C-alpha positions as CSV (number, residue, x, y, z in Angstrom):
1,X,185.7,204.5,-83.3
2,X,185.4,206.0,-86.8
3,X,182.1,206.9,-88.5
4,X,182.7,204.2,-91.1
5,X,183.1,201.4,-88.5
6,X,180.1,202.7,-86.5
7,X,178.0,202.6,-89.7
8,X,179.1,199.1,-90.6
9,X,178.4,197.7,-87.2
10,X,175.0,199.5,-87.0
11,X,173.9,198.2,-90.5
12,X,175.1,194.7,-89.5
13,X,172.8,194.8,-86.5
14,X,169.9,196.3,-88.5
15,X,170.0,193.4,-91.0
16,X,170.6,190.7,-88.4
17,X,167.4,191.5,-86.6
18,X,165.5,192.6,-89.6
19,X,166.0,189.0,-90.9
20,X,164.8,187.5,-87.6
21,X,161.8,189.8,-87.2
22,X,160.8,189.3,-90.9
23,X,159.5,185.7,-90.3
24,X,159.8,184.6,-86.7
25,X,157.2,186.9,-85.2
26,X,154.4,185.6,-87.5
27,X,155.6,182.0,-87.4
28,X,153.1,181.1,-84.6
29,X,150.2,182.1,-86.8
30,X,151.6,180.8,-90.1
31,X,152.1,177.2,-88.9
32,X,148.6,176.4,-87.7
33,X,146.8,178.4,-90.4
34,X,148.9,177.7,-93.5
35,X,150.6,174.4,-92.7
36,X,147.9,172.9,-90.5
37,X,150.4,172.2,-87.8
38,X,149.3,170.7,-84.5
39,X,150.3,172.1,-81.1
40,X,153.3,169.8,-80.6
41,X,154.4,170.3,-84.3
42,X,154.4,174.0,-83.6
43,X,156.4,173.5,-80.5
44,X,158.9,171.3,-82.4
45,X,159.4,174.0,-85.1
46,X,160.0,176.7,-82.4
47,X,162.4,174.3,-80.6
48,X,164.7,174.4,-83.7
49,X,165.8,177.8,-82.4
50,X,166.8,176.2,-79.2
51,X,168.7,173.4,-80.9
52,X,170.5,176.0,-82.9
53,X,171.4,177.8,-79.8
54,X,172.7,174.7,-78.1
55,X,174.9,173.9,-81.0
56,X,176.1,177.5,-81.4
57,X,178.8,177.5,-78.8
58,X,180.5,174.5,-80.5
59,X,180.5,176.3,-83.9
60,X,181.7,179.5,-82.3
61,X,184.3,177.8,-80.1
62,X,185.6,175.6,-82.9
63,X,185.8,178.3,-85.6
64,X,185.4,181.9,-84.5
65,X,187.7,181.8,-81.5
66,X,190.3,179.5,-83.1
67,X,190.7,179.5,-86.8
68,X,188.8,182.0,-89.0
69,X,187.7,185.7,-88.8
70,X,184.3,186.1,-87.2
71,X,183.0,188.4,-90.0
72,X,183.8,185.8,-92.7
73,X,182.0,183.1,-90.8
74,X,179.0,185.5,-90.4
75,X,179.0,186.0,-94.2
76,X,179.1,182.3,-95.1
77,X,176.3,181.4,-92.6
78,X,174.0,184.1,-93.9
79,X,174.5,183.2,-97.5
80,X,173.6,179.5,-96.8
81,X,170.7,180.8,-94.7
82,X,169.4,182.7,-97.6
83,X,169.1,179.5,-99.6
84,X,167.4,177.7,-96.7
85,X,164.9,180.5,-96.2
86,X,163.9,180.4,-99.8
87,X,163.3,176.7,-99.5
88,X,161.1,177.4,-96.5
89,X,159.2,179.9,-98.7
90,X,158.5,177.2,-101.2
91,X,157.4,174.6,-98.6
92,X,153.7,173.6,-98.6
93,X,153.5,171.2,-95.6
94,X,155.1,170.8,-92.2
95,X,157.0,167.7,-93.1
96,X,159.0,169.5,-95.8
97,X,159.2,172.8,-93.8
98,X,160.7,171.3,-90.7
99,X,164.1,170.1,-92.0
100,X,164.7,173.5,-93.6
101,X,163.9,175.5,-90.5
102,X,166.0,173.1,-88.4
103,X,169.0,173.6,-90.7
104,X,168.4,177.3,-90.9
105,X,168.3,177.7,-87.1
106,X,171.5,175.7,-86.6
107,X,173.2,178.2,-88.8
108,X,171.4,181.4,-87.7
109,X,171.7,181.1,-83.9
110,X,175.6,181.3,-83.9
111,X,175.3,184.6,-85.8
112,X,173.7,186.2,-82.8
113,X,177.0,185.6,-80.9
114,X,179.1,186.6,-83.9
115,X,177.6,190.0,-84.4
116,X,178.1,190.7,-80.7
117,X,181.7,189.5,-81.0
118,X,182.4,191.6,-84.0
119,X,180.9,194.6,-82.2
120,X,182.7,194.2,-78.9
121,X,186.1,193.9,-80.5
122,X,185.7,197.4,-82.0
123,X,184.4,199.1,-78.8
124,X,186.6,200.7,-76.2
125,X,183.8,201.1,-73.6
126,X,181.1,198.5,-74.3
127,X,178.9,199.5,-71.4
128,X,178.4,203.0,-73.0
129,X,178.9,202.2,-76.7
130,X,177.2,198.9,-77.3
131,X,173.6,200.1,-76.7
132,X,174.1,202.7,-79.5
133,X,175.1,199.9,-81.9
134,X,172.6,197.3,-80.7
135,X,169.6,199.7,-81.1
136,X,169.9,199.4,-84.8
137,X,169.0,195.7,-84.5
138,X,165.8,196.8,-82.8
139,X,165.1,199.3,-85.5
140,X,165.6,196.5,-88.1
141,X,163.0,194.3,-86.3
142,X,160.6,197.3,-86.2
143,X,161.0,197.9,-89.9
144,X,160.3,194.3,-90.7
145,X,157.1,194.2,-88.5
146,X,155.7,197.5,-89.9
147,X,156.3,196.3,-93.4
148,X,154.4,193.1,-92.9
149,X,151.4,194.8,-91.4
150,X,151.1,198.2,-92.9
151,X,153.1,198.0,-96.2
152,X,152.3,194.5,-97.5
153,X,149.3,193.6,-95.3
154,X,150.5,190.0,-95.2
155,X,149.1,189.4,-91.7
156,X,145.6,190.8,-92.2
157,X,142.8,188.3,-91.9
158,X,142.4,188.3,-95.7
159,X,146.2,188.0,-96.2
160,X,146.5,185.1,-93.8
161,X,143.6,183.3,-95.4
162,X,145.2,183.7,-98.8
163,X,148.5,182.3,-97.6
164,X,150.4,185.6,-97.9
165,X,152.4,185.0,-94.7
166,X,154.7,182.8,-96.7
167,X,156.1,185.9,-98.3
168,X,157.8,186.7,-95.0
169,X,160.3,183.9,-95.7
170,X,161.1,185.5,-99.1
171,X,161.7,188.8,-97.5
172,X,164.0,187.2,-94.9
173,X,165.9,185.4,-97.7
174,X,166.6,188.6,-99.4
175,X,167.8,190.2,-96.2
176,X,170.0,187.2,-95.4
177,X,171.6,187.5,-98.9
178,X,172.4,191.1,-98.4
179,X,173.9,190.6,-95.0
180,X,175.9,187.6,-96.2
181,X,177.6,189.8,-98.8
182,X,177.9,192.8,-96.6
183,X,179.6,190.8,-93.8
184,X,182.8,190.6,-95.9
185,X,183.2,194.4,-95.7
186,X,183.0,194.4,-91.9
187,X,186.0,195.2,-89.7
188,X,188.4,192.3,-89.5
189,X,187.8,190.2,-86.4
190,X,190.5,187.5,-86.4
191,X,190.8,184.8,-83.7
192,X,192.5,186.1,-80.5
193,X,195.8,184.3,-79.9
194,X,197.2,184.7,-76.4
195,X,200.0,182.2,-76.6
196,X,201.3,180.9,-79.9
197,X,203.0,177.9,-78.2
198,X,199.8,176.9,-76.2
199,X,198.4,173.6,-77.3
200,X,194.6,173.8,-77.3
201,X,192.7,171.1,-75.4
202,X,189.7,169.3,-76.7
203,X,187.5,171.5,-74.4
204,X,189.0,174.7,-75.7
205,X,188.6,173.7,-79.3
206,X,184.8,173.2,-79.0
207,X,184.4,176.2,-76.8
208,X,183.8,174.5,-73.5
209,X,186.6,176.5,-71.9
210,X,184.1,179.3,-71.4
211,X,182.4,177.1,-68.8
212,X,185.2,178.1,-66.5
213,X,183.3,181.3,-66.0
214,X,180.7,179.3,-64.0
215,X,183.3,179.0,-61.1
216,X,182.3,182.6,-60.4
217,X,179.3,182.3,-58.0
218,X,177.6,185.5,-59.3
219,X,178.0,184.4,-62.9
220,X,176.7,180.9,-62.1
221,X,173.6,182.3,-60.5
222,X,173.1,184.6,-63.5
223,X,173.6,181.6,-65.9
224,X,171.0,179.4,-64.1
225,X,168.6,182.3,-63.9
226,X,169.0,182.9,-67.6
227,X,167.9,179.4,-68.3
228,X,164.9,179.6,-66.0
229,X,163.6,183.0,-67.2
230,X,163.7,181.7,-70.8
231,X,161.0,179.2,-70.0
232,X,158.3,181.9,-69.8
233,X,160.0,183.8,-72.6
234,X,159.3,180.9,-74.9
235,X,155.5,181.3,-74.3
236,X,155.7,184.8,-75.8
237,X,157.6,183.8,-78.9
238,X,155.4,180.8,-79.5
239,X,152.0,182.2,-78.7
240,X,151.9,186.0,-78.7
241,X,151.2,186.7,-82.4
242,X,148.5,184.0,-82.7
243,X,147.0,185.0,-79.3
244,X,146.6,188.6,-80.3
245,X,145.0,187.6,-83.6
246,X,142.6,185.2,-82.1
247,X,141.3,187.7,-79.5
248,X,140.5,190.1,-82.2
249,X,143.4,192.5,-82.6
250,X,144.0,193.8,-86.2
251,X,147.5,194.4,-87.7
252,X,149.0,192.3,-85.0
253,X,152.6,192.3,-86.3
254,X,152.6,196.1,-86.7
255,X,151.3,196.6,-83.1
256,X,153.8,194.1,-81.8
257,X,156.6,196.5,-83.0
258,X,155.5,198.7,-80.0
259,X,157.6,196.2,-78.1
260,X,160.6,196.9,-80.2
261,X,160.1,200.7,-80.0
262,X,160.1,200.2,-76.2
263,X,163.2,198.1,-76.6
264,X,165.0,200.9,-78.4
265,X,164.1,203.4,-75.7
266,X,165.2,201.1,-72.9
267,X,168.5,200.4,-74.7
268,X,169.3,204.1,-74.4
269,X,168.4,204.0,-70.7
270,X,170.6,201.0,-69.9
271,X,173.8,203.0,-69.1
272,X,171.7,205.2,-66.7
273,X,170.4,202.1,-64.9
274,X,173.8,200.5,-64.7
275,X,175.3,203.6,-63.1
276,X,172.4,204.2,-60.7
277,X,171.1,200.8,-59.8
278,X,173.8,198.3,-60.7
279,X,173.7,195.1,-62.7
280,X,171.7,193.1,-60.1
281,X,168.8,195.5,-59.7
282,X,168.6,196.1,-63.5
283,X,168.1,192.4,-64.3
284,X,165.7,192.0,-61.4
285,X,163.5,194.7,-62.8
286,X,163.6,193.0,-66.2
287,X,162.6,189.7,-64.7
288,X,159.7,191.2,-62.7
289,X,158.4,192.8,-65.9
290,X,157.9,189.3,-67.5
291,X,155.5,188.3,-64.8
292,X,153.5,191.6,-65.0
293,X,153.4,191.3,-68.8
294,X,151.8,187.9,-68.7
295,X,149.2,188.9,-66.2
296,X,148.2,191.8,-68.5
297,X,147.9,189.3,-71.4
298,X,145.8,186.9,-69.2
299,X,143.2,189.5,-68.2
300,X,143.3,191.9,-71.3
301,X,141.2,191.7,-74.4
302,X,140.8,193.4,-77.7
303,X,137.8,195.5,-76.4
304,X,137.8,197.4,-73.1
305,X,140.9,195.6,-72.0
306,X,142.9,196.6,-75.1
307,X,145.1,198.9,-73.1
308,X,146.3,195.9,-71.1
309,X,147.4,194.1,-74.2
310,X,149.2,197.2,-75.5
311,X,151.0,197.8,-72.1
312,X,152.0,194.1,-72.1
313,X,153.5,194.5,-75.6
314,X,155.2,197.8,-74.5
315,X,156.9,196.0,-71.6
316,X,159.0,194.1,-74.0
317,X,161.7,196.8,-73.8
318,X,162.2,196.3,-70.1
319,X,161.8,192.5,-70.3
320,X,164.4,192.0,-73.0
321,X,166.9,194.8,-72.5
322,X,167.1,194.9,-68.8
323,X,167.9,191.2,-68.7
324,X,169.2,189.9,-72.0
325,X,171.2,192.9,-73.3
326,X,172.5,193.5,-69.8
327,X,173.5,189.9,-69.6
328,X,175.5,190.1,-72.9
329,X,177.4,193.1,-71.6
330,X,177.9,191.4,-68.2
331,X,179.1,188.2,-69.9
332,X,181.6,190.2,-72.1
333,X,183.0,191.9,-69.0
334,X,183.5,188.5,-67.3
335,X,185.0,186.6,-70.2
336,X,188.4,188.2,-70.6
337,X,190.1,188.7,-74.0
338,X,190.7,185.0,-74.8
339,X,187.1,183.7,-74.7
340,X,185.0,186.6,-75.9
341,X,183.2,184.6,-78.6
342,X,182.9,181.4,-76.7
343,X,181.4,183.2,-73.7
344,X,178.8,184.9,-75.9
345,X,178.0,181.4,-77.4
346,X,177.7,180.0,-73.9
347,X,175.1,182.6,-72.8
348,X,173.3,182.0,-76.1
349,X,173.2,178.3,-75.1
350,X,171.7,179.2,-71.7
351,X,169.0,181.6,-73.0
352,X,167.9,180.7,-76.5
353,X,169.1,177.1,-76.1
354,X,168.4,175.1,-73.0
355,X,165.9,177.6,-71.4
356,X,163.7,178.1,-74.4
357,X,163.9,174.5,-75.5
358,X,162.3,173.6,-72.2
359,X,159.9,176.5,-72.5
360,X,158.7,175.6,-76.0
361,X,157.9,172.1,-74.9
362,X,156.1,173.4,-71.8
363,X,154.2,175.9,-73.9
364,X,153.1,173.2,-76.3
365,X,152.0,170.9,-73.4
366,X,150.1,173.7,-71.7
367,X,148.3,174.6,-75.0
368,X,147.4,171.0,-75.5
369,X,146.3,170.7,-71.8
370,X,143.7,173.5,-72.2
371,X,142.7,172.8,-75.8
372,X,139.3,171.7,-74.7
373,X,138.5,175.1,-73.3
374,X,139.5,176.8,-76.5
375,X,136.6,175.2,-78.4
376,X,134.0,177.0,-76.2
377,X,135.8,180.1,-74.9
378,X,139.0,181.4,-76.6
379,X,139.5,184.1,-74.0
380,X,139.4,181.7,-71.1
381,X,141.8,179.4,-72.9
382,X,144.4,182.1,-73.3
383,X,144.0,183.3,-69.7
384,X,144.9,179.9,-68.5
385,X,147.9,179.7,-70.9
386,X,149.3,183.1,-69.8
387,X,148.9,182.5,-66.0
388,X,151.5,179.7,-66.2
389,X,154.5,181.7,-67.5
390,X,153.4,184.6,-65.2
391,X,153.9,182.3,-62.2
392,X,157.2,180.9,-63.4
393,X,158.7,184.3,-64.0
394,X,157.7,185.5,-60.6
395,X,159.2,182.5,-58.9
396,X,162.5,183.0,-60.8
397,X,162.5,186.7,-59.9
398,X,161.9,186.0,-56.2
399,X,164.6,183.3,-55.9
400,X,167.2,185.4,-57.8
401,X,166.4,188.3,-55.5
402,X,167.3,186.1,-52.5
403,X,170.5,184.6,-54.1
404,X,172.4,187.6,-55.3
């Protein structure tokens, strides 16, 4: 792989996750403070990510694997996304904000599979090479978080009170515009044609042919586990930023980039874990880390227990990379040449789609269930909230350990 292609793929990953990290991390704090959103309204906004992920395989299967180059679709989706993100920046209440974020997520979630597809088509040894490309996505997320907290101070108590968090959407819009234009310079990634005389079925046109992978028992167990582990993951996305702010941590978004720094280091360790421990043990370690992380959040605080919060944040690398990035590589190895994009869309459906959709609703319900505690003891409220996903993650880990 030439330096030019490596640079383009790396910059693509940088922008993809810079855009996501620029607004999604602070969303849980922005919605209740700046748009006066209720618990279930917040859950509905976060659920748009899941609806986008559920629709993603259809977009990828209908277009990327059949008709148009993946890099061109990526460019078009991000250009439209830039417009929608600007409209979110201008929104002043939840009723106008929601339609824009729903439309944006329907367009953005397929791009997560597309950037993987574009990358994998250029790699000769994905298990060793993909981590070096994907790490730039993590760096992009880190840069976004550090900028919000330490460069612009949008998430400071004063900044939040003055409504500055809305600027995160403007920053994401600019990033989306840049990536939309840059995508047209990426390596050509045309649809893969195995047999020109083959007449595609309806299932193949909408990408459902990747479901054939579920006939493999090991992949089926991985697929179901991916759905279940994303239920506790949704608690983190929906609650972590607001939780850390409410228990007294300053520069929350900046400190949360510790998780992405950890993610970058763990990406470099993935090839070592694959060779020494295998796929099964690698993902089991990742799943166990979720349970440990939530226990640390449940019993930590911004005073003497600050170290527990920081360790919980730092575990993000193991939580995310050892399960999700490993899963992307595993899925690519199982898919075969014909269904690369559809298979990535399928695993996106399982993780960011079905699993997190359930998770966001459960998180919203749990937050409402313990709302009465919050009025008298914020710390006790969050302890109850975090014990739920800790228990779910451990149950999933234990059952997966027995099945594979």
